[in-house]
Chimera marker file (.cmm) of the C-alpha trace (Angstrom):
<marker_set name="trace">
<marker id="1" x="10.722" y="-31.865" z="25.602" r="1" g="1" b="0" radius="0.5"/>
<marker id="2" x="12.310" y="-28.675" z="24.329" r="1" g="1" b="0" radius="0.5"/>
<marker id="3" x="9.913" y="-25.874" z="23.396" r="1" g="1" b="0" radius="0.5"/>
<marker id="4" x="10.398" y="-24.391" z="19.958" r="1" g="1" b="0" radius="0.5"/>
<marker id="5" x="10.066" y="-20.648" z="19.424" r="1" g="1" b="0" radius="0.5"/>
<marker id="6" x="7.610" y="-20.368" z="16.531" r="1" g="1" b="0" radius="0.5"/>
<marker id="7" x="8.765" y="-16.796" z="15.862" r="1" g="1" b="0" radius="0.5"/>
<marker id="8" x="12.235" y="-18.119" z="15.010" r="1" g="1" b="0" radius="0.5"/>
<marker id="9" x="10.925" y="-19.522" z="11.714" r="1" g="1" b="0" radius="0.5"/>
<marker id="10" x="11.163" y="-17.348" z="8.615" r="1" g="1" b="0" radius="0.5"/>
<marker id="11" x="8.013" y="-16.416" z="6.702" r="1" g="1" b="0" radius="0.5"/>
<marker id="12" x="8.923" y="-18.930" z="4.002" r="1" g="1" b="0" radius="0.5"/>
<marker id="13" x="9.295" y="-21.717" z="6.587" r="1" g="1" b="0" radius="0.5"/>
<marker id="14" x="5.981" y="-20.788" z="8.225" r="1" g="1" b="0" radius="0.5"/>
<marker id="15" x="4.269" y="-20.850" z="4.828" r="1" g="1" b="0" radius="0.5"/>
<marker id="16" x="5.733" y="-24.294" z="4.129" r="1" g="1" b="0" radius="0.5"/>
<marker id="17" x="4.584" y="-25.637" z="7.500" r="1" g="1" b="0" radius="0.5"/>
<marker id="18" x="1.059" y="-24.313" z="6.875" r="1" g="1" b="0" radius="0.5"/>
<marker id="19" x="1.096" y="-25.829" z="3.386" r="1" g="1" b="0" radius="0.5"/>
<marker id="20" x="2.245" y="-29.198" z="4.731" r="1" g="1" b="0" radius="0.5"/>
<marker id="21" x="-0.388" y="-29.075" z="7.481" r="1" g="1" b="0" radius="0.5"/>
<marker id="22" x="-3.141" y="-28.547" z="4.888" r="1" g="1" b="0" radius="0.5"/>
<marker id="23" x="-1.944" y="-31.471" z="2.747" r="1" g="1" b="0" radius="0.5"/>
<marker id="24" x="-3.892" y="-34.637" z="3.513" r="1" g="1" b="0" radius="0.5"/>
<marker id="25" x="-1.054" y="-37.097" z="2.944" r="1" g="1" b="0" radius="0.5"/>
<marker id="26" x="1.644" y="-35.235" z="4.890" r="1" g="1" b="0" radius="0.5"/>
<marker id="27" x="1.782" y="-36.560" z="8.449" r="1" g="1" b="0" radius="0.5"/>
<marker id="28" x="2.582" y="-34.584" z="11.574" r="1" g="1" b="0" radius="0.5"/>
<marker id="29" x="5.582" y="-36.896" z="11.913" r="1" g="1" b="0" radius="0.5"/>
<marker id="30" x="6.925" y="-35.640" z="8.570" r="1" g="1" b="0" radius="0.5"/>
<marker id="31" x="6.500" y="-32.026" z="9.714" r="1" g="1" b="0" radius="0.5"/>
<marker id="32" x="8.306" y="-32.870" z="12.956" r="1" g="1" b="0" radius="0.5"/>
<marker id="33" x="11.139" y="-34.569" z="11.065" r="1" g="1" b="0" radius="0.5"/>
<marker id="34" x="11.621" y="-31.577" z="8.785" r="1" g="1" b="0" radius="0.5"/>
<marker id="35" x="11.040" y="-28.670" z="11.181" r="1" g="1" b="0" radius="0.5"/>
<marker id="36" x="11.312" y="-30.200" z="14.668" r="1" g="1" b="0" radius="0.5"/>
<marker id="37" x="7.885" y="-29.090" z="15.900" r="1" g="1" b="0" radius="0.5"/>
<marker id="38" x="5.199" y="-31.272" z="17.459" r="1" g="1" b="0" radius="0.5"/>
<marker id="39" x="1.536" y="-31.550" z="16.500" r="1" g="1" b="0" radius="0.5"/>
<marker id="40" x="0.572" y="-29.118" z="19.269" r="1" g="1" b="0" radius="0.5"/>
<marker id="41" x="3.086" y="-26.567" z="18.029" r="1" g="1" b="0" radius="0.5"/>
<marker id="42" x="1.760" y="-26.978" z="14.466" r="1" g="1" b="0" radius="0.5"/>
<marker id="43" x="-1.730" y="-26.273" z="15.825" r="1" g="1" b="0" radius="0.5"/>
<marker id="44" x="-0.468" y="-23.135" z="17.597" r="1" g="1" b="0" radius="0.5"/>
<marker id="45" x="1.205" y="-21.935" z="14.402" r="1" g="1" b="0" radius="0.5"/>
<marker id="46" x="-1.932" y="-22.640" z="12.364" r="1" g="1" b="0" radius="0.5"/>
<marker id="47" x="-4.029" y="-20.730" z="14.910" r="1" g="1" b="0" radius="0.5"/>
<marker id="48" x="-1.698" y="-17.717" z="14.518" r="1" g="1" b="0" radius="0.5"/>
<marker id="49" x="-1.378" y="-17.854" z="10.731" r="1" g="1" b="0" radius="0.5"/>
<marker id="50" x="-4.987" y="-18.598" z="9.717" r="1" g="1" b="0" radius="0.5"/>
<marker id="51" x="-8.191" y="-16.688" z="10.277" r="1" g="1" b="0" radius="0.5"/>
<marker id="52" x="-10.428" y="-18.153" z="12.968" r="1" g="1" b="0" radius="0.5"/>
<marker id="53" x="-12.784" y="-19.654" z="10.373" r="1" g="1" b="0" radius="0.5"/>
<marker id="54" x="-9.835" y="-21.078" z="8.411" r="1" g="1" b="0" radius="0.5"/>
<marker id="55" x="-8.390" y="-22.638" z="11.557" r="1" g="1" b="0" radius="0.5"/>
<marker id="56" x="-11.753" y="-24.198" z="12.465" r="1" g="1" b="0" radius="0.5"/>
<marker id="57" x="-12.080" y="-25.581" z="8.927" r="1" g="1" b="0" radius="0.5"/>
<marker id="58" x="-8.551" y="-27.038" z="9.115" r="1" g="1" b="0" radius="0.5"/>
<marker id="59" x="-9.134" y="-28.644" z="12.543" r="1" g="1" b="0" radius="0.5"/>
<marker id="60" x="-12.413" y="-30.135" z="11.354" r="1" g="1" b="0" radius="0.5"/>
<marker id="61" x="-10.681" y="-31.587" z="8.289" r="1" g="1" b="0" radius="0.5"/>
<marker id="62" x="-7.765" y="-32.995" z="10.290" r="1" g="1" b="0" radius="0.5"/>
<marker id="63" x="-9.981" y="-34.580" z="12.942" r="1" g="1" b="0" radius="0.5"/>
<marker id="64" x="-12.540" y="-35.931" z="10.446" r="1" g="1" b="0" radius="0.5"/>
<marker id="65" x="-10.197" y="-38.647" z="9.248" r="1" g="1" b="0" radius="0.5"/>
<marker id="66" x="-10.243" y="-37.511" z="5.607" r="1" g="1" b="0" radius="0.5"/>
<marker id="67" x="-6.474" y="-37.334" z="5.574" r="1" g="1" b="0" radius="0.5"/>
<marker id="68" x="-3.848" y="-39.466" z="7.176" r="1" g="1" b="0" radius="0.5"/>
<marker id="69" x="-2.206" y="-36.868" z="9.397" r="1" g="1" b="0" radius="0.5"/>
<marker id="70" x="-0.955" y="-39.583" z="11.737" r="1" g="1" b="0" radius="0.5"/>
<marker id="71" x="1.399" y="-42.293" z="10.536" r="1" g="1" b="0" radius="0.5"/>
<marker id="72" x="-0.566" y="-45.033" z="12.315" r="1" g="1" b="0" radius="0.5"/>
<marker id="73" x="-3.671" y="-44.158" z="10.231" r="1" g="1" b="0" radius="0.5"/>
<marker id="74" x="-1.755" y="-44.283" z="6.959" r="1" g="1" b="0" radius="0.5"/>
<marker id="75" x="-2.192" y="-47.093" z="4.477" r="1" g="1" b="0" radius="0.5"/>
<marker id="76" x="0.510" y="-49.719" z="4.884" r="1" g="1" b="0" radius="0.5"/>
<marker id="77" x="1.913" y="-49.224" z="1.371" r="1" g="1" b="0" radius="0.5"/>
<marker id="78" x="2.182" y="-45.432" z="1.586" r="1" g="1" b="0" radius="0.5"/>
<marker id="79" x="5.896" y="-44.704" z="1.662" r="1" g="1" b="0" radius="0.5"/>
<marker id="80" x="6.070" y="-41.331" z="-0.095" r="1" g="1" b="0" radius="0.5"/>
<marker id="81" x="4.499" y="-37.918" z="0.373" r="1" g="1" b="0" radius="0.5"/>
<marker id="82" x="3.395" y="-37.297" z="-3.205" r="1" g="1" b="0" radius="0.5"/>
<marker id="83" x="1.275" y="-39.033" z="-5.783" r="1" g="1" b="0" radius="0.5"/>
<marker id="84" x="3.171" y="-41.311" z="-8.151" r="1" g="1" b="0" radius="0.5"/>
<marker id="85" x="1.526" y="-39.481" z="-11.074" r="1" g="1" b="0" radius="0.5"/>
<marker id="86" x="2.776" y="-36.096" z="-9.872" r="1" g="1" b="0" radius="0.5"/>
<marker id="87" x="5.527" y="-34.646" z="-12.017" r="1" g="1" b="0" radius="0.5"/>
<marker id="88" x="8.767" y="-33.527" z="-10.468" r="1" g="1" b="0" radius="0.5"/>
<marker id="89" x="9.549" y="-29.836" z="-10.542" r="1" g="1" b="0" radius="0.5"/>
<marker id="90" x="13.095" y="-28.616" z="-10.998" r="1" g="1" b="0" radius="0.5"/>
<marker id="91" x="14.260" y="-25.052" z="-11.462" r="1" g="1" b="0" radius="0.5"/>
<marker id="92" x="10.616" y="-23.914" z="-11.502" r="1" g="1" b="0" radius="0.5"/>
<marker id="93" x="9.904" y="-25.923" z="-14.667" r="1" g="1" b="0" radius="0.5"/>
<marker id="94" x="8.009" y="-29.162" z="-14.956" r="1" g="1" b="0" radius="0.5"/>
<marker id="95" x="10.474" y="-31.888" z="-15.859" r="1" g="1" b="0" radius="0.5"/>
<marker id="96" x="9.767" y="-33.899" z="-18.984" r="1" g="1" b="0" radius="0.5"/>
<marker id="97" x="9.319" y="-37.629" z="-18.654" r="1" g="1" b="0" radius="0.5"/>
<link id1="1" id2="2" r="1" g="1" b="0" radius="0.2"/>
<link id1="2" id2="3" r="1" g="1" b="0" radius="0.2"/>
<link id1="3" id2="4" r="1" g="1" b="0" radius="0.2"/>
<link id1="4" id2="5" r="1" g="1" b="0" radius="0.2"/>
<link id1="5" id2="6" r="1" g="1" b="0" radius="0.2"/>
<link id1="6" id2="7" r="1" g="1" b="0" radius="0.2"/>
<link id1="7" id2="8" r="1" g="1" b="0" radius="0.2"/>
<link id1="8" id2="9" r="1" g="1" b="0" radius="0.2"/>
<link id1="9" id2="10" r="1" g="1" b="0" radius="0.2"/>
<link id1="10" id2="11" r="1" g="1" b="0" radius="0.2"/>
<link id1="11" id2="12" r="1" g="1" b="0" radius="0.2"/>
<link id1="12" id2="13" r="1" g="1" b="0" radius="0.2"/>
<link id1="13" id2="14" r="1" g="1" b="0" radius="0.2"/>
<link id1="14" id2="15" r="1" g="1" b="0" radius="0.2"/>
<link id1="15" id2="16" r="1" g="1" b="0" radius="0.2"/>
<link id1="16" id2="17" r="1" g="1" b="0" radius="0.2"/>
<link id1="17" id2="18" r="1" g="1" b="0" radius="0.2"/>
<link id1="18" id2="19" r="1" g="1" b="0" radius="0.2"/>
<link id1="19" id2="20" r="1" g="1" b="0" radius="0.2"/>
<link id1="20" id2="21" r="1" g="1" b="0" radius="0.2"/>
<link id1="21" id2="22" r="1" g="1" b="0" radius="0.2"/>
<link id1="22" id2="23" r="1" g="1" b="0" radius="0.2"/>
<link id1="23" id2="24" r="1" g="1" b="0" radius="0.2"/>
<link id1="24" id2="25" r="1" g="1" b="0" radius="0.2"/>
<link id1="25" id2="26" r="1" g="1" b="0" radius="0.2"/>
<link id1="26" id2="27" r="1" g="1" b="0" radius="0.2"/>
<link id1="27" id2="28" r="1" g="1" b="0" radius="0.2"/>
<link id1="28" id2="29" r="1" g="1" b="0" radius="0.2"/>
<link id1="29" id2="30" r="1" g="1" b="0" radius="0.2"/>
<link id1="30" id2="31" r="1" g="1" b="0" radius="0.2"/>
<link id1="31" id2="32" r="1" g="1" b="0" radius="0.2"/>
<link id1="32" id2="33" r="1" g="1" b="0" radius="0.2"/>
<link id1="33" id2="34" r="1" g="1" b="0" radius="0.2"/>
<link id1="34" id2="35" r="1" g="1" b="0" radius="0.2"/>
<link id1="35" id2="36" r="1" g="1" b="0" radius="0.2"/>
<link id1="36" id2="37" r="1" g="1" b="0" radius="0.2"/>
<link id1="37" id2="38" r="1" g="1" b="0" radius="0.2"/>
<link id1="38" id2="39" r="1" g="1" b="0" radius="0.2"/>
<link id1="39" id2="40" r="1" g="1" b="0" radius="0.2"/>
<link id1="40" id2="41" r="1" g="1" b="0" radius="0.2"/>
<link id1="41" id2="42" r="1" g="1" b="0" radius="0.2"/>
<link id1="42" id2="43" r="1" g="1" b="0" radius="0.2"/>
<link id1="43" id2="44" r="1" g="1" b="0" radius="0.2"/>
<link id1="44" id2="45" r="1" g="1" b="0" radius="0.2"/>
<link id1="45" id2="46" r="1" g="1" b="0" radius="0.2"/>
<link id1="46" id2="47" r="1" g="1" b="0" radius="0.2"/>
<link id1="47" id2="48" r="1" g="1" b="0" radius="0.2"/>
<link id1="48" id2="49" r="1" g="1" b="0" radius="0.2"/>
<link id1="49" id2="50" r="1" g="1" b="0" radius="0.2"/>
<link id1="50" id2="51" r="1" g="1" b="0" radius="0.2"/>
<link id1="51" id2="52" r="1" g="1" b="0" radius="0.2"/>
<link id1="52" id2="53" r="1" g="1" b="0" radius="0.2"/>
<link id1="53" id2="54" r="1" g="1" b="0" radius="0.2"/>
<link id1="54" id2="55" r="1" g="1" b="0" radius="0.2"/>
<link id1="55" id2="56" r="1" g="1" b="0" radius="0.2"/>
<link id1="56" id2="57" r="1" g="1" b="0" radius="0.2"/>
<link id1="57" id2="58" r="1" g="1" b="0" radius="0.2"/>
<link id1="58" id2="59" r="1" g="1" b="0" radius="0.2"/>
<link id1="59" id2="60" r="1" g="1" b="0" radius="0.2"/>
<link id1="60" id2="61" r="1" g="1" b="0" radius="0.2"/>
<link id1="61" id2="62" r="1" g="1" b="0" radius="0.2"/>
<link id1="62" id2="63" r="1" g="1" b="0" radius="0.2"/>
<link id1="63" id2="64" r="1" g="1" b="0" radius="0.2"/>
<link id1="64" id2="65" r="1" g="1" b="0" radius="0.2"/>
<link id1="65" id2="66" r="1" g="1" b="0" radius="0.2"/>
<link id1="66" id2="67" r="1" g="1" b="0" radius="0.2"/>
<link id1="67" id2="68" r="1" g="1" b="0" radius="0.2"/>
<link id1="68" id2="69" r="1" g="1" b="0" radius="0.2"/>
<link id1="69" id2="70" r="1" g="1" b="0" radius="0.2"/>
<link id1="70" id2="71" r="1" g="1" b="0" radius="0.2"/>
<link id1="71" id2="72" r="1" g="1" b="0" radius="0.2"/>
<link id1="72" id2="73" r="1" g="1" b="0" radius="0.2"/>
<link id1="73" id2="74" r="1" g="1" b="0" radius="0.2"/>
<link id1="74" id2="75" r="1" g="1" b="0" radius="0.2"/>
<link id1="75" id2="76" r="1" g="1" b="0" radius="0.2"/>
<link id1="76" id2="77" r="1" g="1" b="0" radius="0.2"/>
<link id1="77" id2="78" r="1" g="1" b="0" radius="0.2"/>
<link id1="78" id2="79" r="1" g="1" b="0" radius="0.2"/>
<link id1="79" id2="80" r="1" g="1" b="0" radius="0.2"/>
<link id1="80" id2="81" r="1" g="1" b="0" radius="0.2"/>
<link id1="81" id2="82" r="1" g="1" b="0" radius="0.2"/>
<link id1="82" id2="83" r="1" g="1" b="0" radius="0.2"/>
<link id1="83" id2="84" r="1" g="1" b="0" radius="0.2"/>
<link id1="84" id2="85" r="1" g="1" b="0" radius="0.2"/>
<link id1="85" id2="86" r="1" g="1" b="0" radius="0.2"/>
<link id1="86" id2="87" r="1" g="1" b="0" radius="0.2"/>
<link id1="87" id2="88" r="1" g="1" b="0" radius="0.2"/>
<link id1="88" id2="89" r="1" g="1" b="0" radius="0.2"/>
<link id1="89" id2="90" r="1" g="1" b="0" radius="0.2"/>
<link id1="90" id2="91" r="1" g="1" b="0" radius="0.2"/>
<link id1="91" id2="92" r="1" g="1" b="0" radius="0.2"/>
<link id1="92" id2="93" r="1" g="1" b="0" radius="0.2"/>
<link id1="93" id2="94" r="1" g="1" b="0" radius="0.2"/>
<link id1="94" id2="95" r="1" g="1" b="0" radius="0.2"/>
<link id1="95" id2="96" r="1" g="1" b="0" radius="0.2"/>
<link id1="96" id2="97" r="1" g="1" b="0" radius="0.2"/>
</marker_set>
């Protein structure tokens, strides 16, 4: 498997990866599909970007089973990455229904 240079990502991309890693419903597979990095590489990035206590808190949350960070743990009907009640955002404004 090809190693990815984590320093090649821009600050905005790193922030988005960290944000996706914190989200309970976003799987590591979704992060890999979007950015091409594995779970281990996400963990390395999180270790670099977060404080040690923040990283420990994140690892505890991911391993506790609260979220569905792995696709095989996800509910069978879960096909999207956001809540169906969540409004769409376009041009930095909340779209009207």
